[in-house]
N, C-alpha and C positions, 0 to 999 in steps of 0.2 A: 807650316802647321796651320796657319790661318787660312791658307788656300784650301787645305783638306777640309777644315771645318766649313768653309764656304761651300765646297762641293757637296759635303754631306747634307748641309742645310738645303741646297738646291735640289738634291736628289729626293730628300724627304718631301719637299714641297711638290715636286713633280708627281711622286707616288700618291700624295694626298689629293692632288688635283685629278689624277687618273681614276681614282676610285670615287664614283658618284655617291653622294650621301644617300643613305637609306631612309626613306620617309617612314616614320612610325605609323603603324596601322592604328586608327582611332579605336579606342576601347579594348585593344588587345591586352595591354598591361592590366587593365581593370578586370577583364575576364579571367586572366591567369591568377590574379590575386584572390578572386572570390571562388572560382571553380578550378582548383588545382586538380592534378591527376587523382590523388587520394580521395579528395572530397567528391569528385565526379563519380568515381567508382562506388563510393559509399552511397551517394544519392541514387545511382542507378539500381543498386541492390535494394534499397528501401522502396523504390518505385516498383520493382519486380515483386517484392513481398506484398506490397499493397494490392497489386493486381491479382496475385494468387489468393489473397484473403477474400477479395471481392468475388473472384470466380468461384471459390469453394462456398462462399455464403450464398451465391446465386444457385448453385447446384443443390444445396441443402435447404432451400427455402421452404420445401414441402414439410419440413419438420414441425412447423407451427400449425399445420393443419390437423394435428392430433386433437386439438380443441377447436371445434367448429365455430364456437362463438367468438374466437379471436380473428375471424375473417373480417378484414377491414374494408371490404368492398362495399359499395353503396347498397346493393340489393340484399335480399335475405340469404342467409348461409345455406349451402346445399347440404342436405342430410345424407343422401345416398352416395355422394361423390367420394367420401372418405370412410364409409362404413366398412369395417373389417369383420363384422359379426352378422349373423342372420337377424338377431333381434337388435333393434336400435337402442343403444345405451347412452345416446347423447344427452338426454335430460339429466341423468345421474352424473355423467362426466362433467357437464357444465356446472352443476351445483357443487360437485366435489372440488372443482377448480376455483369457484367463487367464494366458497365458505371461508377459507383461510384469510380472505381479504377483509372480512368483517372487523371493524375496529370498535364500535360502540356496542352497548348492550342492545339497543334497538336493532342494529344491523345483525347482531348474533341471533336475535329472536327470528328475524326474517330468514336468516340462513338456515336455522333449524326447521322452520316451516317448509322451506324449499327442499331441504334434504328429505323430509318425510314424504312430501308429495312426489318428488322425483323417484324415490324408492318404490312407492306404491305404483306409480305409472310404469316403471320398468317391470315390476312383478306382474302386472296385468298384461304387459306386452308379451312376456314369456308364456303366460297362460293362453293368450290368444294364439300365439305362434304354435304351441303344442296342439291345441284343438284343431287349428287349420291344417297342420301336418297330418294329424290322425284322420281328419275328414278326407284329405286328398289321398291318403294311403288306402282308404277303403274303396275308392273308385278307380284305383290305379290298375291298368291292364298290363300284366307281366308277360314278357316274351324272352326267348333265348336263355341266356345265362341267368337272368333275373328269375325266370320261371323255375329253372332247375334249383337255384338256391332257395326259392320259396318252398319247393317240395322237400328239400333237404332240411330246412328249418322245421317244417311240420313233422317230419320223421323224427328229428332229434327231440322235439317237444314230446312226442309220444314215448320215445325211449326214456326220456328223463322221468316221465310219469311212471313208467314201469320200474325204473330204478328206485324212485321214491317209495313205491309200494313194496318193493323187495326189502328196502331198509326198514320200513315199518313192520313188515312181517317178521324179520329176524329179531328186531327189538322185542316184539310180542312173544316170540318163542323163548328168547333168553330170559324174559321176565316171568314166564310161567314156571310153576313149581315142578321139580323133579325132571326137568328137561335134560339135564346133564347125565342122568342115569340111563336114559334110553339110548339104545344103539342107533347109530346113524343120525343123532341129533346135531344141531348146529352149535357152534361155539363163537367166541369173540373174534376169532380170526376171520370167520365168514362175514361178520359185521364190518370189519375194516376193509375187506375186499369190496363189499357192496358200496360203502361210502366212497372209496377211491374211484369206483366205476361211475358213481353219480357225479363226482367232481370232474372227472374227465369228460363226461357227456355234457356237463354244464359249460365247461370251457369251450368245447367244440361248438355248442349252440351259440355262445356269445360271439365267437369268431365268424360263424356263418351268418349271424344276424347283422354284423357289421358289413360283411361282404354284400349282403342283400341290400342294406341301406345305401351302400355306395353304388351298386348297380342300378337300383330302382330310383335313386335320387330322393329318397326319403330323408328329410332333415331332422327327424325327431331326435336321433342320438346326438347330433351336434348341438341342438337346442338344449338338450338335457345337460350336456357338458358345459355350455355357456352359462346355464342357470346355476350349476354347482360352483363355477368359478366366480360368478357374481355374488352368490351367497357367502363364499369364503372371503372375498374382498370386503363385503359389508361387515362381517364379524371383525375383521382386522381394523376397519375404519371405526367401528364402535368402541374398540379398546383404546383408541387414541383419545387423549384428553383434549377437550375443546374449551378453552378458557372463556369466561364471560368478562366483557369489558365494562367500563363505566358508562353511564348515560351520556348522551351526546354533548350536553353543555359542559359537564365535568371533564369528559375526555378531551374536548377541544380546548378547554381552558388550560389544560396541561401543556399545550403548545405555547408556552409563555414567550418564546423568542420569535422574532420576525423570520429568521431563517427556518425555524421549524414550521411556522405557518405557511411559508412559501412552499416548502417541501410537501406539507399536507395538502396544499391547494392542488398541486400537480398530481399527487397520488389520488385525491378524490376525483379529479377530472378523468384520470385513466380508469378508475373503478366505475364511474358513471357510464363511460363508453362501453366497458365490458358488460355492464348490466343491460344496457340498451341492446347490445348484440345478443345477449341471452334472451331478452324479451322478443326480439325479432325471430330468433330461432324457435321459441315456444309458439309464437303465433303461426309460423310456417308449419310446425308440427300439427297444430290444431286444424289448419286448413287441409293438410294431407290426410289426417285421420278422418275428418268429416267427409272428404271425397271418397276415401276407402269405405267408410260406413255406408254412405249412400249407394255406392256401386254394389256392395255386398247385399244390401237390403233389396235393391231392385232385382238382382240376380236370384236371391232367395225367393222373392215373390213370384218371379217368372217360372222358376223351377217348380214351385209348389203347385201352380195351376196346371203345368204340363204333366207332372208326376201324378197328380190326383186323378187325371183322366186316364193315364196309362196303367194304373194299379189294377192288376188282374186277380191276384190272390192275397191271402192274409200275410204271407212272408214278405212279399214285395212291399206291401203297404206299411208293415212294421219297419222295414229298412228305410223307407222314405220318411217316416215319422222321426226315426232316430237322426237322420241327416238334417231334417229341418230343426230338430231340437239343438243339434250341435251348431248349426248356423245361427240360431237365435242366441245361443250362449256367446258366440263370438261377437254378435251385434251388441249384446249387453256389455261385454267387456270393452268394446270400442266406445260405447257411450260413457262408460266409467273412465276410460283413458282420456276422452275429450274433456270431460268435466274436471279431471285432475289437471290436465294441461291448462285449462282456463284458470283454475285456482293458482297454479304455478305462475301464470302470466300476471295475475293480480299481485302475487307476492313480489315478483320482480318490479312491478310498477311502484309498489309501496317502498320497496328497498331503494329504488332510484330516487323517489321523492325524499327519503330520509337522507340520502347522500347529498342531494341539492340543499337540504336544510343545513346540513353540516358545512356545506360549501359556503353558505351565507354567514355562518358563525365564524368560520376561518377568515372570510373577507372582512368581517367586522373587527376581528383581532388584528388583522394586518393594517387596517386603517388606523386603529388605535396606536399601534407601534409606529406607523409613519407619522402620525400627529406628534407623538412623543419625540421622534427624531427632529422634526421641524421645530418643536419647542426648544430642544437643546441647541440647535443652530441659531435660533433667535436670541437665546440667552448668551451664546458665545459672541455674537455680533454686538449685543448691548453691552456686555461687560468690557469688550474691547474698546468700544466708543467711550465708555465711562473711564476706563484706564487712561486713554489718550487725553481725555479732558483733565484728569487729575495731574498727569505728567506735564501738562502745559503750564503749570504754575511756575512763574519766573523766579520764585524764591528758592527753588531747588537748584543744586549745582548741575550744570549741563551734562557733564560726564556721568555723574551718578544717576541722573535722570535717564539717560540713554541706557545705561546698564540695567536699571530697575525696570524700565519699559520693556526691554528685550526679555527679561526673566518673566515678567507678568504675561506678556504675549505668549511665550512658550508654554507657560503654565495653563493658561486658558485653553490653548489649542490641545494640549495633552489631555486635560480633563474632559474636554468636549469629545475628543476622539475615543477616549476610554468609555464614556457614557454611551456613545453611539454604538460601539462594539458590544457593550453589555446588552443594549436593546436588541441588537441584531442577533447575537449569538448566545447571550445569557451568561450566567456565571459558570465557570468551568466546574465539571462534576468529578473528574478523575483527579483526586488529591495527589496520589504518587506521581502522576505525570506532571502535574502543575509544579510540585516541589522539585522534581528533577529538572524541568525546563528553567525554573527560576534560579536554581542553584547553578546550572550551567551558564545562564546569562550573567549572574553576579560574578562567577569565576572569571568569565571573559572580560567583564567590565572592570573588575578590581584586580586583574592579574598583576599590574604594576605594584600595587600596594602589598599584595601577597608575597611577591618576590622580594620587595623591599623589606618586609617583616622577616622573611627567612634570611636575607642578607645580613640583618642586624646580628643574628646569632654567630655568623662568621666573623663579623667585624669585632666583636667583643672577645674573640678567642685569642690564642697565643700569637698567631701571625696576623692579627687584625690591625685595627687603627684605634688609637686612644687620643684623648685630648692632649694637645701640646706636641703631637708628632708632626714632622715635616713630611708631607706626602705629595704625590702627583696623581691626580684622577682625571682621566680623559684629556690629558695634555695641560691641565691646569694645576699649578703647584701652589702650595701654601701651607699654613699652619692650621691644624685641626683645632677648632674652638668649641665644637659641640657634636656629640654622637648621640642621636635620638633614635627612637624606635623605627622610624621610617626614613629618616634623612640624616645626612652628615653635612656640617657647615665648616667651610674653610675661610681663613683670612688670606686672601690672595697675596702672594709675594713675587709674582712674575716668574721669570725663568730661573733656572738653577743658579746662574751667575749673579742673580740679584737677591740672594738670600739676605734677609734682614732688612729689606727695603719694601715694605708692604705697599700695595697700590691703594689700600683703603676700601676695597670692595669685599663684601661678604658673599660667598657663592655657596649655594646649597645644592647637594646632589641627593637623589633618591638612592637608598641603599641597594638597589638592584644591581649597581655596578659590581658589587662583591661577587655576584653569581654570573652575570652576563658578560662583564668586561674584565678589565685588569686594572690594578692600581699598584703604585710603588710607595713603600714606606721607607724613608731614608733615615728614620730615627732609631730603628731597632738595630741590635747587634748583628754584625755580619753583612751590613748593607755597603758593599765595596763597589767602587766605580773607578774607571780609568779617566784621569784628567790629562789635559794637554796644554802646554805653553809653547810659545814660539819666540826665539831670540835671534835677532839680526846682527851678524858680525861682519866687519869690513873684510875685504878679500886680502888685504896686505898683512893682516895679523897672523899669528901662528894658530891656525884653525884647530889642528888636532890637540894641541896643548890646552887651548881654551875649552874645547869640548870635553877633555878629560876632567878639567877643573869643574865644569858645569855638572858633569855626571857625578863627581864626588860630592858636590854640594846637594844635588837632588837626592842622591842616595842617603846622605846623612839625615835629611829631613824625612824620608819616606821608608827607611829600612825597617824600622820597628813595625810600621803598618804592613809592610810587604810580608814580613814573616808571619804575622798574625793572620793575614789574608790567606796565605798558602795553607796554614793549618785549618782555617775555616773551610776552605774549598775541599780539602781532603776529607774532612768529617762530613761535609754535605754530600760528597759524591759516593761515599760508602765503598770505596775501591781505589785502585791505582790509576784510574783513567785520567786524572789531572796531575799525576806526579811529574810529568814532563813540562808542565807549565811553570813559569817563574814570574814572580811579582816585582822583579827588579826593574828600575827605570830603563827606558829604551830611547836612543837618540837617532834621529834621521836628519841627514844633511840635504838641503835643496838649494840650488843656485837661484839667486834673485838679482834684480837690477842694482841693488845696493851692496851686494856682496854674497854672503852665505846665510841662509835661514836654517837655524837649528831647531827642530821640533822635538820636544822632550815629552814623553808619556810616562806617567807614574801612577801608582795605586794610592787611593785615599778613601777615607770614609765619606759617605755622601754628606753627612751632617757637618764634617770638618773641612769640606772642600774649599770653601771661601777663605778660611783662616790659613790653611796649609798653602794655598796658592800665594797668598800675600807673603808668607815667610820665604817661600822659594824665590819669589821675585826680589825680595830684599837681599837674599844671598847672592843672586846673580848680579844685581846692581853693584854690590860691594866688589864682586870679582871683576866687573868691567872697569871700575874706577881704580882698583888696586890689583893689577895682574900678579904682583909678587906674592 
């Protein structure tokens, strides 16, 4: 057998030598631990989502161009690049976007002025566009489908004139006295037919006029539609309430906390940048309107000199004068628009200056808050040094001095942190939220005391613990000396076998064990337990006879308790499930080096265990000394 073991050991050694050791790859275990398969897949999914979000954000970047003043490029914003209407509405759109950003009463006043000027400028722009479209339509040469539609429109206009005259004639005949008595007179039915014909011709004229405007490129109809839409949006905007804020100093003083001041600081900086962008756009509009005015004026002067020389008859001269009058009206409107834009630029400049002033106020408040925080920190350091100086007194006990020092240091730090947080964030304003959070924090911090208080109600009940009971709590046995509202105190007596021999230690438990854990009360009725004793007998004696005598002795001492225990078990089980169990003593024989060990198990009350064991030992000793 030893040879086989040697061969097996040799074989194992050869196999182990044949397999070269695999060198671990540096960092492989570390990578597997940090980036497992699940984490790697999750990380790749997140990276893919981030890439998709960035891609869609890039493709939808033109959404911010709906407000031209938000253009963050260094140059002036382009007006015509994003225009979707014939008439430029950017002055009003800019003011409409900036007005809700006004915070103080001064800013609200500037916003109202800007709204008024921008509305007037847009109205003048519509007037100039309508006059320019009318002037262009008068000198437009129609050909093809446009010419045919123009002739159709003229015919429909004449037909509508005839329909209107017919309706008026019928109304006159119906209103004349005695008309219904005449034969062949008209009635109300003829009037309805005439009105229906007039409506049909009017609808046909409107459709033909739209076709003509589309074919000829006349923008008058579209300009009218844009004007109607702008007026409707203005009426809707006027219905909305625009609150007035406090003056700048009072409004900024309300930013009592440092966090609010910092937030107001960044908000004001963003608002100032937007106002500067609006100012740049307004100046660009002024330059564009000035160039347009100068070009139109030069063209009008050149056309006036040429047309005055070419005028041959009175009709031509009248048409030339009407064209020059329309051009001068457009020039006057452009002058008004330029002046309005200049006033609007001045309003934006004043608004920006007001925001800068509020910026300085917020900076002043931030410096005050910062100075207060520094003062709190200085006080913390000073109080800590003073406390250390006082605790260095040798008259104080060292242990108490260390404890008091730790408490004072913690108190100073907590008070300082609370004061700094109040300066930064201020007093909480939402009372229900504060109460809820405070209640939750107290519940978590005092949960042991709450559970201990609830456990007291269980301990004073029928199956609880009372003073004088012999109990075991968390493996510690002893006699109950005090049951208070939050704690229970025991006089320790060691293990169950050492009952009546206290150790002298008083142990206190929080009453939470009545809910969270388990305890044993050996003083109440029905607290039965199995005890065990061991008796060593020599091998030469009559083992079976001696076992019978030991059984009879133990049975005599425990029979009364056994019967009572069986009845208690049956009552507690509420059924016949324990009817097969018996509380009679049980003996087990085990061989040992000295002979035979007899283990006897018997039932006893927990509170009487020590006394009953002594009585049984006394009986067994008597049997061993007197076998007869």
